[in-house]
KOLVEX-249217 format. One record per residue: z, y, x of N, C-alpha, C, O, CB in turn; residue in one letter. Coordinates in steps of 0.02 Angstrom, whole numbers, padded with zeros to 5 digits, always signed. Glycine has a CB too. Layout:
<recs>
ZYXZYXZYXZYXZYXA ...
</recs>
This chain:
<recs>
-01486-00610+00185-01424-00622+00222-01367-00632+00173-01357-00591+00128-01408-00562+00270M -01329-00685+00181-01274-00699+00137-01218-00649+00151-01206-00630+00208-01249-00771+00145A -01183-00629+00097-01127-00582+00105-01063-00618+00124-01018-00587+00152-01116-00542+00041M -01058-00682+00109-00999-00720+00129-01021-00785+00162-01061-00822+00135-00953-00735+00067M -00995-00797+00221-01010-00859+00258-00951-00906+00256-00894-00885+00242-01029-00844+00332A -00963-00969+00269-00908-01018+00265-00862-01015+00325-00805-01038+00320-00936-01088+00258T -00884-00989+00381-00842-00987+00440-00859-00929+00484-00917-00908+00488-00846-01051+00478S -00808-00902+00519-00821-00847+00566-00816-00871+00638-00815-00829+00683-00773-00790+00555G -00813-00936+00650-00804-00961+00717-00863-00943+00762-00855-00936+00822-00794-01036+00715E -00922-00936+00732-00980-00924+00773-00978-00856+00808-01011-00848+00859-01042-00929+00732Q -00942-00808+00782-00936-00743+00815-00866-00732+00844-00845-00676+00856-00953-00688+00767D -00829-00788+00856-00765-00783+00889-00706-00765+00845-00651-00756+00869-00769-00733+00943G -00717-00760+00779-00664-00742+00733-00638-00803+00698-00676-00848+00678-00689-00690+00682Q -00571-00804+00689-00541-00861+00655-00552-00858+00580-00554-00804+00551-00468-00865+00671R -00559-00916+00549-00563-00920+00477-00632-00905+00449-00681-00898+00485-00514-00872+00448G -00634-00901+00384-00697-00887+00349-00714-00813+00355-00672-00771+00374-00692-00908+00276R -00775-00797+00338-00799-00728+00343-00802-00699+00272-00826-00729+00225-00869-00725+00378R -00775-00636+00268-00779-00598+00205-00809-00530+00221-00777-00490+00255-00708-00591+00170L -00868-00517+00197-00900-00453+00211-00875-00399+00161-00847-00415+00109-00977-00460+00208T -00887-00336+00178-00858-00282+00138-00885-00281+00067-00846-00265+00022-00871-00217+00170W -00950-00296+00053-00970-00296-00018-00931-00348-00059-00913-00335-00117-01045-00311-00025P -00918-00406-00029-00878-00457-00063-00805-00435-00069-00771-00454-00117-00883-00524-00026W -00782-00397-00021-00714-00371-00026-00708-00325-00086-00657-00328-00121-00693-00333+00039F -00757-00284-00100-00755-00242-00159-00753-00284-00223-00717-00267-00270-00817-00195-00161I -00790-00339-00224-00787-00385-00281-00717-00414-00287-00691-00419-00342-00838-00441-00273V -00688-00433-00230-00620-00461-00230-00570-00411-00259-00527-00428-00299-00599-00482-00159V -00577-00348-00238-00531-00295-00263-00540-00288-00340-00490-00278-00375-00545-00227-00228V -00601-00291-00364-00612-00286-00436-00579-00344-00473-00550-00334-00527-00686-00285-00451L -00582-00404-00445-00549-00461-00476-00473-00451-00474-00439-00464-00523-00569-00527-00440V -00449-00427-00418-00377-00412-00409-00353-00363-00463-00300-00373-00493-00363-00384-00339Y -00392-00311-00474-00375-00261-00525-00380-00290-00594-00340-00273-00638-00420-00200-00518L -00429-00332-00605-00437-00364-00671-00377-00408-00688-00357-00413-00746-00502-00405-00672A -00349-00440-00637-00289-00481-00647-00231-00437-00671-00197-00454-00719-00270-00519-00583V -00221-00381-00637-00166-00336-00653-00176-00304-00721-00133-00308-00765-00159-00282-00599I -00233-00272-00730-00246-00235-00792-00256-00283-00852-00234-00268-00908-00308-00190-00784Q -00288-00340-00839-00299-00387-00893-00235-00416-00920-00225-00420-00980-00344-00442-00870G -00191-00436-00874-00126-00464-00897-00085-00409-00929-00048-00422-00977-00087-00495-00837L -00090-00347-00903-00054-00292-00934-00075-00281-01006-00033-00270-01050-00064-00228-00894G -00140-00285-01019-00164-00276-01087-00147-00336-01131-00136-00329-01191-00239-00265-01087L -00146-00395-01100-00135-00456-01139-00063-00466-01160-00049-00486-01216-00158-00516-01099L -00016-00451-01115+00055-00465-01129+00098-00403-01129+00159-00406-01141+00082-00515-01080I +00068-00346-01114+00106-00285-01105+00138-00257-01168+00118-00274-01224+00064-00233-01076G +00189-00215-01157+00224-00182-01212+00197-00111-01217+00191-00076-01167+00303-00182-01200V +00181-00089-01278+00155-00021-01289+00210+00030-01280+00259+00029-01317+00123-00015-01358D +00204+00075-01230+00255+00125-01217+00230+00197-01226+00260+00244-01203+00282+00117-01146T +00173+00203-01261+00143+00269-01270+00189+00317-01311+00185+00377-01302+00076+00261-01304H +00229+00291-01353+00274+00332-01393+00340+00346-01358+00384+00379-01386+00287+00299-01459D +00347+00322-01297+00410+00331-01260+00402+00386-01209+00347+00400-01186+00430+00266-01226S +00456+00418-01189+00456+00469-01138+00454+00437-01068+00445+00471-01018+00517+00515-01146K +00463+00373-01066+00468+00337-01003+00412+00287-00996+00386+00261-01045+00534+00302-00996S +00393+00274-00933+00343+00222-00920+00373+00153-00928+00339+00105-00947+00313+00230-00851E +00438+00146-00912+00473+00083-00919+00540+00095-00954+00592+00099-00922+00484+00050-00849F +00539+00100-01021+00601+00116-01058+00649+00057-01061+00710+00067-01069+00584+00138-01128P +00624-00003-01055+00667-00062-01061+00652-00113-01006+00600-00109-00973+00657-00095-01131T +00697-00160-00998+00685-00215-00951+00623-00255-00971+00583-00274-00928+00747-00261-00949T +00616-00268-01036+00559-00307-01059+00494-00272-01041+00446-00305-01020+00563-00319-01134E +00491-00206-01050+00429-00171-01035+00412-00173-00960+00354-00177-00942+00434-00098-01059S +00462-00171-00917+00450-00176-00845+00425-00245-00826+00379-00253-00786+00513-00159-00806M +00456-00296-00856+00435-00365-00841+00363-00378-00864+00322-00403-00825+00483-00416-00875I +00349-00361-00926+00284-00378-00955+00228-00330-00932+00171-00351-00926+00288-00377-01031R +00243-00267-00921+00193-00219-00901+00181-00216-00826+00127-00195-00804+00212-00151-00925N +00229-00238-00786+00222-00232-00714+00237-00294-00674+00196-00316-00635+00266-00178-00691A +00296-00323-00683+00316-00378-00640+00270-00439-00646+00249-00468-00596+00387-00398-00654L +00255-00458-00707+00212-00517-00717+00141-00505-00691+00116-00546-00653+00209-00536-00791V +00108-00448-00710+00039-00436-00685+00037-00430-00609-00008-00458-00577+00010-00373-00717P +00084-00392-00580+00083-00383-00507+00101-00447-00471+00074-00463-00418+00132-00327-00487I +00147-00486-00501+00163-00550-00472+00104-00596-00470+00094-00631-00421+00219-00583-00509G +00063-00595-00523+00002-00635-00524-00047-00611-00472-00083-00652-00442-00030-00633-00593A -00051-00545-00460-00096-00520-00409-00074-00540-00338-00117-00548-00294-00100-00444-00414S -00009-00549-00327+00015-00572-00262-00007-00643-00251-00029-00661-00196+00092-00568-00258I -00002-00685-00303-00026-00755-00298-00099-00755-00281-00121-00794-00238-00013-00794-00363V -00138-00713-00313-00210-00709-00301-00225-00690-00228-00265-00722-00194-00243-00658-00349F -00191-00636-00204-00203-00612-00136-00180-00663-00085-00214-00673-00034-00167-00545-00124A -00124-00696-00097-00099-00747-00050-00146-00807-00048-00160-00834+00006-00029-00771-00071A -00171-00827-00106-00217-00884-00109-00282-00867-00072-00309-00909-00036-00232-00903-00184A -00306-00806-00080-00367-00784-00046-00357-00785+00030-00400-00808+00067-00388-00714-00070L -00300-00758+00052-00285-00755+00124-00281-00827+00153-00304-00840+00208-00218-00717+00137T -00252-00872+00115-00248-00942+00137-00317-00973+00141-00333-01006+00190-00204-00983+00089T -00358-00962+00091-00426-00989+00090-00467-00962+00148-00504-01000+00180-00461-00972+00025W -00459-00896+00163-00496-00867+00219-00469-00891+00286-00505-00888+00336-00492-00792+00215L -00407-00914+00287-00377-00934+00351-00359-00874+00394-00363-00877+00455-00424-00980+00389G -00338-00820+00363-00327-00757+00399-00254-00741+00410-00238-00688+00436-00358-00700+00362W -00207-00785+00392-00136-00766+00394-00115-00739+00463-00080-00688+00463-00092-00827+00377W -00133-00768+00520-00112-00740+00585-00135-00667+00594-00096-00625+00617-00139-00782+00642P -00196-00653+00576-00223-00584+00585-00195-00537+00532-00188-00478+00545-00299-00584+00582D -00179-00562+00472-00152-00521+00419-00079-00501+00434-00058-00445+00423-00156-00558+00351V -00041-00549+00458+00031-00537+00471+00041-00492+00530+00085-00449+00529+00067-00603+00481V +00002-00502+00583+00012-00465+00646-00045-00415+00657-00102-00427+00639+00017-00514+00706R -00026-00358+00687-00076-00307+00705-00071-00295+00779-00017-00278+00804-00066-00241+00664C -00125-00302+00815-00125-00295+00887-00163-00232+00910-00194-00231+00963-00154-00357+00920R -00160-00180+00869-00191-00115+00886-00136-00064+00892-00116-00035+00841-00245-00093+00832V -00109-00052+00952-00051-00010+00960-00065+00064+00950-00123+00086+00949-00022-00021+01026P -00010+00102+00942-00013+00174+00937+00040+00204+00982+00081+00167+01010-00005+00198+00863V +00041+00269+00989+00093+00301+01029+00160+00302+00992+00162+00296+00931+00071+00373+01048R +00212+00310+01029+00279+00303+01000+00294+00357+00948+00331+00344+00900+00332+00307+01054R +00265+00417+00954+00282+00470+00908+00261+00452+00836+00287+00481+00788+00249+00535+00929W +00214+00405+00828+00191+00385+00762+00247+00351+00722+00242+00345+00661+00131+00338+00767V +00301+00329+00755+00358+00303+00720+00387+00354+00670+00423+00336+00624+00412+00281+00769W +00370+00418+00681+00391+00471+00634+00368+00456+00563+00402+00472+00515+00365+00539+00657F +00309+00426+00557+00281+00412+00491+00325+00365+00451+00349+00385+00399+00212+00383+00498V +00336+00302+00473+00377+00256+00433+00450+00279+00427+00480+00272+00374+00375+00186+00464P +00478+00308+00480+00548+00329+00477+00557+00384+00425+00603+00381+00384+00573+00353+00547V +00514+00433+00426+00520+00489+00378+00508+00465+00307+00541+00489+00261+00470+00545+00395S +00462+00418+00298+00449+00392+00231+00508+00351+00205+00523+00354+00145+00387+00349+00232M +00541+00313+00249+00599+00274+00228+00657+00321+00209+00691+00309+00159+00620+00226+00284L +00667+00372+00249+00721+00420+00234+00710+00454+00168+00756+00459+00127+00727+00473+00290V +00649+00478+00157+00634+00513+00094+00638+00465+00035+00659+00485-00019+00565+00546+00098V +00617+00403+00045+00621+00355-00010+00692+00344-00034+00707+00343-00093+00591+00289+00012S +00737+00336+00015+00808+00325-00002+00839+00389-00032+00876+00386-00081+00849+00303+00060V +00822+00446+00000+00851+00509-00025+00823+00528-00093+00858+00560-00132+00837+00564+00025A +00762+00509-00107+00729+00528-00169+00743+00484-00229+00720+00498-00284+00657+00529-00157G +00780+00430-00219+00798+00387-00276+00837+00428-00327+00880+00468-00309+00840+00326-00251L +00821+00418-00390+00856+00454-00444+00920+00414-00460+00922+00376-00508+00810+00463-00508D +00971+00424-00418+01033+00386-00427+01066+00400-00493+01094+00355-00525+01081+00401-00371Y +01063+00462-00515+01094+00480-00580+01062+00444-00638+01097+00418-00682+01089+00554-00591G +00996+00441-00639+00960+00406-00692+00974+00332-00689+00986+00300-00740+00885+00419-00688N +00974+00303-00629+00985+00231-00621+01056+00212-00643+01067+00157-00669+00973+00210-00548L +01105+00257-00632+01173+00243-00651+01181+00236-00726+01228+00204-00749+01219+00296-00625A +01135+00266-00764+01139+00263-00837+01102+00202-00866+01103+00192-00927+01110+00328-00867D +01069+00163-00824+01028+00108-00849+01065+00042-00846+01115+00035-00811+00964+00103-00809Q +01039-00007-00883+01065-00075-00880+01054-00105-00811+01005-00089-00777+01032-00118-00934R +01099-00147-00791+01093-00179-00726+01027-00217-00721+00995-00217-00669+01152-00227-00713V +01008-00250-00775+00946-00289-00774+00885-00246-00761+00838-00266-00726+00936-00326-00840T +00885-00184-00789+00828-00139-00778+00826-00116-00705+00772-00112-00676+00832-00078-00825L +00884-00102-00677+00886-00080-00606+00864-00137-00560+00828-00126-00512+00958-00056-00587V +00886-00197-00575+00865-00255-00534+00790-00267-00540+00757-00284-00491+00902-00318-00556L +00764-00258-00600+00690-00264-00609+00653-00211-00570+00599-00224-00544+00672-00260-00683C +00682-00150-00566+00651-00097-00527+00649-00115-00454+00598-00104-00421+00689-00032-00536L +00702-00143-00428+00704-00165-00357+00652-00220-00346+00618-00221-00295+00775-00190-00338L +00648-00267-00393+00599-00321-00387+00528-00293-00389+00484-00317-00354+00609-00372-00443A +00518-00242-00431+00451-00211-00436+00432-00180-00370+00374-00185-00349+00449-00157-00492L +00480-00147-00337+00465-00117-00272+00443-00170-00222+00395-00160-00185+00526-00080-00244G +00477-00227-00222+00458-00281-00178+00388-00307-00195+00347-00319-00151+00509-00338-00182V +00375-00316-00259+00311-00343-00281+00254-00296-00262+00203-00318-00236+00311-00353-00357F +00263-00231-00274+00211-00183-00257+00199-00181-00183+00141-00184-00160+00230-00113-00282V +00252-00178-00143+00245-00177-00071+00209-00237-00044+00164-00231-00002+00312-00171-00038G +00228-00296-00067+00197-00357-00043+00124-00363-00067+00079-00377-00028+00237-00418-00066V +00114-00353-00132+00048-00364-00161-00005-00315-00135-00059-00336-00115+00052-00361-00235G +00010-00250-00137-00040-00200-00118-00051-00201-00042-00108-00192-00019-00016-00131-00141E +00001-00211-00004-00009-00213+00069-00048-00276+00090-00089-00273+00136+00058-00210+00105E -00034-00331+00058-00071-00392+00074-00145-00384+00059-00187-00407+00097-00043-00450+00035L -00160-00352+00003-00230-00343-00016-00266-00290+00027-00322-00302+00051-00235-00323-00090M -00235-00233+00037-00271-00177+00068-00258-00168+00143-00306-00157+00180-00253-00113+00034F -00196-00173+00168-00184-00170+00238-00190-00238+00272-00199-00242+00333-00116-00142+00251R -00185-00292+00232-00194-00359+00259-00266-00380+00258-00299-00381+00310-00153-00409+00220G -00292-00396+00199-00361-00419+00192-00410-00362+00205-00458-00370+00244-00373-00448+00121I -00399-00304+00174-00446-00248+00181-00457-00225+00252-00514-00218+00274-00423-00191+00140G -00403-00212+00287-00408-00188+00356-00446-00239+00399-00488-00221+00440-00338-00175+00385V -00431-00304+00388-00465-00356+00428-00539-00362+00409-00580-00377+00453-00430-00424+00417N -00556-00350+00347-00627-00351+00327-00665-00299+00367-00718-00314+00395-00635-00338+00251V -00640-00238+00370-00676-00185+00405-00674-00192+00480-00721-00174+00515-00647-00117+00386F -00619-00220+00507-00616-00233+00579-00667-00285+00598-00703-00278+00647-00547-00255+00600R -00671-00339+00559-00718-00393+00574-00791-00371+00565-00837-00403+00590-00704-00453+00530R -00801-00315+00529-00869-00287+00522-00889-00248+00585-00945-00224+00590-00873-00241+00459A -00842-00241+00633-00859-00208+00696-00850-00133+00694-00875-00098+00739-00928-00225+00714G -00815-00106+00643-00807-00033+00638-00754-00009+00687-00710-00046+00709-00789-00013+00566L -00758+00054+00703-00706+00086+00745-00642+00087+00706-00643+00083+00644-00725+00159+00768S -00585+00094+00740-00521+00092+00707-00512+00152+00660-00478+00148+00609-00466+00090+00758E -00544+00208+00677-00541+00267+00633-00575+00253+00566-00549+00273+00514-00574+00326+00666G -00632+00220+00569-00667+00203+00506-00631+00148+00468-00632+00148+00406-00739+00181+00521R -00599+00102+00504-00560+00050+00470-00505+00083+00430-00494+00065+00372-00529+00001+00521V -00471+00132+00460-00418+00169+00425-00446+00207+00365-00417+00206+00311-00382+00218+00473A -00502+00241+00375-00531+00282+00322-00555+00240+00263-00536+00254+00206-00589+00322+00350L -00594+00189+00276-00624+00150+00222-00571+00108+00184-00574+00102+00123-00678+00104+00249Y -00523+00080+00221-00472+00041+00186-00428+00086+00143-00405+00065+00090-00428+00003+00236S -00416+00149+00166-00376+00196+00127-00414+00221+00066-00385+00229+00013-00354+00256+00171S -00479+00233+00073-00520+00255+00016-00524+00200-00037-00518+00215-00097-00591+00275+00040L -00533+00138-00017-00535+00084-00065-00467+00077-00100-00464+00064-00160-00554+00017-00030V -00414+00085-00062-00345+00084-00090-00337+00138-00143-00310+00125-00197-00293+00093-00034F -00359+00198-00127-00354+00253-00176-00398+00242-00237-00376+00253-00293-00373+00317-00144G -00460+00220-00225-00506+00210-00280-00481+00156-00327-00493+00160-00387-00574+00192-00255A -00446+00106-00301-00419+00052-00343-00371+00080-00395-00364+00051-00449-00384-00001-00300A -00337+00135-00380-00288+00162-00426-00319+00200-00484-00284+00220-00530-00240+00206-00390H -00385+00210-00480-00420+00240-00537-00414+00194-00598-00417+00217-00654-00496+00253-00520V -00404+00130-00587-00397+00082-00641-00336+00099-00685-00332+00077-00742-00392+00010-00613S -00289+00138-00658-00231+00157-00697-00247+00204-00754-00205+00218-00796-00180+00189-00654N -00310+00228-00754-00332+00271-00809-00329+00236-00876-00326+00268-00929-00403+00295-00796A -00329+00168-00874-00323+00129-00935-00257+00146-00972-00255+00149-01033-00326+00053-00920I -00205+00158-00934-00141+00174-00965-00118+00246-00956-00076+00270-00994-00089+00129-00939G -00147+00281-00905-00122+00348-00889-00172+00403-00902-00154+00462-00897-00100+00350-00819Q -00233+00387-00918-00283+00438-00931-00311+00468-00868-00310+00437-00815-00253+00493-00973G -00337+00529-00874-00373+00562-00819-00329+00579-00759-00355+00589-00705-00405+00623-00844T -00263+00582-00769-00219+00597-00712-00223+00544-00659-00202+00555-00602-00148+00606-00736Q -00249+00486-00677-00256+00431-00628-00306+00450-00572-00301+00424-00516-00279+00366-00663A -00353+00495-00587-00401+00516-00537-00366+00555-00481-00377+00544-00422-00457+00559-00568V -00323+00603-00502-00283+00640-00453-00237+00593-00414-00228+00601-00354-00242+00696-00488L -00209+00545-00449-00166+00497-00417-00204+00459-00363-00177+00446-00309-00137+00447-00468Q -00266+00442-00377-00307+00404-00329-00318+00443-00266-00318+00414-00211-00375+00387-00359A -00327+00509-00270-00336+00552-00211-00273+00553-00170-00275+00546-00109-00356+00624-00232V -00215+00561-00204-00152+00563-00168-00137+00495-00136-00112+00492-00080-00095+00583-00215I -00152+00443-00172-00138+00375-00148-00180+00359-00086-00159+00321-00042-00152+00323-00204V -00239+00388-00082-00282+00376-00022-00247+00401+00041-00249+00367+00093-00351+00413-00030S -00214+00459+00036-00176+00484+00095-00117+00438+00109-00102+00425+00167-00151+00557+00084T -00083+00415+00057-00028+00368+00067-00053+00304+00102-00020+00276+00145+00006+00350-00001S -00113+00282+00082-00142+00223+00112-00150+00230+00188-00141+00182+00225-00208+00207+00080G -00168+00291+00210-00174+00303+00281-00107+00300+00315-00102+00275+00371-00207+00370+00294Y -00055+00326+00282+00012+00323+00310+00035+00250+00316+00065+00231+00367+00062+00363+00267F +00021+00209+00266+00040+00139+00269+00000+00102+00323+00026+00056+00355+00028+00105+00201F -00061+00123+00334-00101+00095+00389-00069+00110+00456-00068+00066+00500-00173+00124+00387Y -00044+00170+00465-00010+00187+00528+00055+00147+00534+00075+00129+00590+00005+00264+00531L +00089+00134+00479+00149+00092+00481+00131+00022+00506+00169-00008+00544+00182+00088+00412C +00074-00003+00485+00049-00068+00508+00041-00069+00584+00063-00115+00618-00018-00086+00474L +00008-00017+00610-00005-00015+00681+00058-00003+00723+00066-00034+00776-00056+00039+00695R +00100+00041+00701+00159+00057+00741+00209+00000+00739+00244-00011+00788+00192+00121+00716V +00212-00037+00684+00258-00093+00679+00233-00156+00709+00272-00200+00728+00275-00104+00609G +00167-00163+00713+00136-00223+00739+00138-00282+00690+00119-00337+00709+00170-00243+00803G +00160-00271+00630+00163-00323+00579+00158-00291+00511+00179-00234+00501+00229-00363+00585T +00129-00329+00463+00120-00305+00397+00188-00297+00359+00191-00264+00307+00074-00352+00359I +00240-00328+00387+00305-00324+00354+00331-00252+00350+00365-00235+00302+00355-00367+00391L +00315-00210+00401+00340-00141+00400+00307-00101+00343+00343-00070+00304+00327-00107+00468L +00240-00099+00337+00211-00063+00281+00233-00092+00213+00239-00055+00164+00135-00064+00285P +00245-00157+00209+00270-00186+00147+00338-00156+00130+00351-00138+00072+00276-00263+00152M +00382-00149+00179+00449-00120+00169+00443-00047+00149+00473-00025+00101+00492-00128+00232L +00404-00009+00188+00398+00063+00174+00366+00076+00107+00390+00118+00069+00356+00098+00229V +00313+00039+00091+00278+00047+00027+00323+00029-00031+00325+00064-00082+00216+00003+00026H +00360-00026-00023+00404-00048-00077+00458+00003-00092+00471+00019-00150+00436-00114-00059G +00491+00030-00040+00543+00080-00051+00514+00146-00076+00544+00180-00117+00583+00091+00013L +00455+00163-00052+00422+00225-00073+00409+00223-00148+00424+00271-00184+00355+00236-00033W +00381+00168-00173+00367+00163-00244+00430+00156-00286+00433+00180-00342+00320+00105-00258D +00481+00122-00258+00545+00117-00293+00574+00186-00305+00599+00201-00359+00595+00073-00253T +00572+00229-00254+00597+00297-00262+00559+00335-00315+00589+00371-00355+00594+00334-00197G +00492+00329-00315+00452+00364-00364+00464+00339-00435+00471+00379-00482+00378+00358-00347L +00467+00272-00443+00474+00244-00510+00545+00252-00537+00555+00249-00598+00455+00169-00510I +00593+00263-00492+00662+00271-00516+00669+00332-00561+00717+00337-00600+00710+00278-00457S +00621+00378-00557+00622+00437-00600+00588+00424-00667+00585+00468-00710+00589+00496-00565N +00562+00363-00677+00522+00348-00736+00551+00292-00780+00521+00272-00830+00451+00329-00715L +00610+00268-00761+00639+00213-00800+00691+00238-00849+00719+00292-00841+00670+00161-00752V +00704+00197-00900+00753+00216-00951+00720+00249-01010+00662+00266-01008+00804+00261-00922G +00758+00257-01063+00731+00284-01126+00719+00359-01124+00677+00384-01160+00778+00268-01182S +00756+00396-01080+00748+00469-01080+00758+00496-01009+00806+00532-00996+00799+00502-01129D +00713+00479-00962+00721+00503-00894+00707+00578-00890+00665+00604-00927+00676+00465-00846P +00742+00612-00844+00731+00683-00834+00707+00696-00763+00724+00658-00718+00797+00723-00849A +00667+00748-00753+00644+00763-00686+00703+00774-00638+00753+00804-00657+00598+00825-00687P +00696+00749-00577+00749+00758-00528+00720+00788-00465+00659+00787-00455+00784+00691-00513S +00763+00817-00422+00740+00847-00360+00708+00794-00314+00668+00810-00270+00799+00882-00324I +00728+00731-00325+00699+00678-00284+00624+00671-00293+00591+00644-00249+00731+00613-00300G +00596+00695-00347+00524+00691-00359+00486+00739-00313+00427+00729-00301+00509+00707-00431M +00521+00791-00288+00488+00841-00247+00482+00817-00174+00433+00832-00140+00527+00908-00249I +00532+00779-00151+00534+00759-00081+00472+00722-00058+00445+00738-00005+00594+00717-00069L +00447+00671-00095+00386+00637-00073+00326+00683-00068+00284+00674-00024+00370+00580-00119P +00321+00731-00113+00265+00779-00111+00268+00821-00048+00218+00831-00013+00264+00824-00174I +00329+00846-00033+00337+00888+00027+00321+00847+00089+00287+00872+00134+00409+00916+00031V +00346+00785+00092+00332+00744+00150+00258+00728+00157+00232+00727+00212+00373+00679+00147L +00224+00716+00101+00152+00703+00104+00115+00760+00138+00072+00750+00181+00123+00691+00034Q +00133+00822+00118+00102+00881+00147+00117+00886+00221+00073+00899+00261+00124+00944+00111V +00181+00874+00239+00201+00878+00310+00164+00826+00352+00140+00841+00406+00277+00867+00317V +00160+00765+00326+00126+00712+00364+00051+00726+00372+00022+00714+00425+00136+00644+00328L +00020+00752+00319-00051+00770+00324-00062+00822+00378-00108+00816+00418-00078+00796+00256V -00019+00873+00381-00026+00926+00430-00014+00898+00500-00053+00912+00547+00023+00984+00416I +00038+00859+00508+00054+00829+00574-00002+00786+00599-00020+00789+00658+00118+00789+00570V -00030+00745+00555-00082+00698+00575-00149+00733+00587-00189+00709+00627-00091+00644+00523L -00161+00789+00554-00222+00827+00568-00216+00858+00639-00263+00857+00678-00233+00884+00514I -00156+00885+00653-00146+00917+00718-00147+00866+00775-00173+00880+00829-00079+00955+00718V -00118+00807+00764-00109+00758+00817-00155+00698+00809-00141+00645+00837-00038+00735+00819R -00209+00705+00772-00252+00649+00758-00283+00618+00821-00300+00559+00822-00307+00670+00711R -00289+00658+00873-00319+00632+00936-00265+00603+00982-00281+00580+01037-00358+00688+00972R -00203+00605+00960-00148+00580+01002-00115+00520+00970-00056+00507+00981-00096+00635+01015A -00153+00482+00929-00126+00423+00896-00135+00361+00940-00087+00324+00950-00160+00412+00828I -00195+00351+00965-00207+00292+01008-00172+00302+01075-00170+00358+01101-00283+00279+01018A -00146+00247+01105-00114+00254+01170-00163+00272+01225-00223+00257+01220-00078+00189+01189P -00138+00306+01277-00181+00326+01333-00200+00264+01372-00156+00224+01390-00145+00378+01379V -00265+00254+01387-00284+00195+01426-00249+00192+01494-00233+00244+01523-00360+00194+01437P -00237+00132+01518-00200+00124+01581-00234+00159+01639-00201+00189+01681-00192+00050+01597T -00301+00155+01642-00337+00188+01696-00327+00264+01695-00322+00295+01748-00410+00172+01691T -00324+00293+01635-00314+00365+01629-00245+00384+01653-00236+00436+01685-00325+00389+01558A -00193+00342+01637-00125+00355+01658-00120+00352+01735-00085+00392+01766-00076+00304+01625R -00157+00305+01764-00154+00298+01837-00186+00358+01872-00164+00378+01926-00188+00234+01858R -00238+00386+01842-00270+00444+01872-00222+00504+01872-00222+00543+01919-00334+00462+01836R -00181+00511+01818-00135+00567+01813-00074+00555+01857-00044+00603+01882-00113+00578+01741R -00056+00491+01867+00005+00474+01905-00010+00420+01956+00007+00362+01945+00062+00452+01857D -00042+00438+02012-00064+00388+02061-00007+00349+02091-00017+00293+02116-00103+00421+02115P +00055+00377+02090+00112+00342+02120+00128+00279+02081+00148+00229+02111+00172+00388+02123V +00120+00282+02012+00135+00223+01970+00081+00170+01976+00086+00118+01944+00143+00245+01897S 
</recs>
């Protein structure tokens, strides 16, 4: 049985077919683009206290590689013919789930290291904002766009779609061990939970644009503590950690109250309506 077919029309799905084993291959190529370009044109910052001490380091170590990965993901989506399904999500959730994107946006803005950014060159701050956009667009397009649709088209339940796409998203960040060492493994575990939050943003917003926005601001807030020649820890670094714990607890408690109540069930409870 072939893992990739030329068309999905035979089973009622638009565009070409991409099975999950081939999706894993695609993710590896996606990571190779980012890490390969980083190694090829990147600036060595191991002797610096910062991950992005200069504008040049941010451009060469992050903006160019991630920009190339966006081109790759967009080209793949176009080739697959999946743009309508990638851009829109037609799997609704209950209204309370809006708590996830709203709380993440609030914490992202509150957690920005404004003091550190005020000490940096305007070009470095602008590059940071661009990096947030690039990360939000690129990673969401690959994992909540292509990835989620790969698992949905495989006929999995929505719970498994959320789980597997989030695990692949987390595992992909293990590649950061090239520059960050073993701490990338812990990062991958944490990122997996973030991936589930972004997945809920996709469902509650009905479009991939919402998780792109939330993800971009979330990473901008985190990276704002890492730019410049001598960044210092700020209280803003604690807020995302606290929110992650809160969201995990809330979603464990309310995990069975995410999907909307079927119309027939509502009618049984309220025969007048």
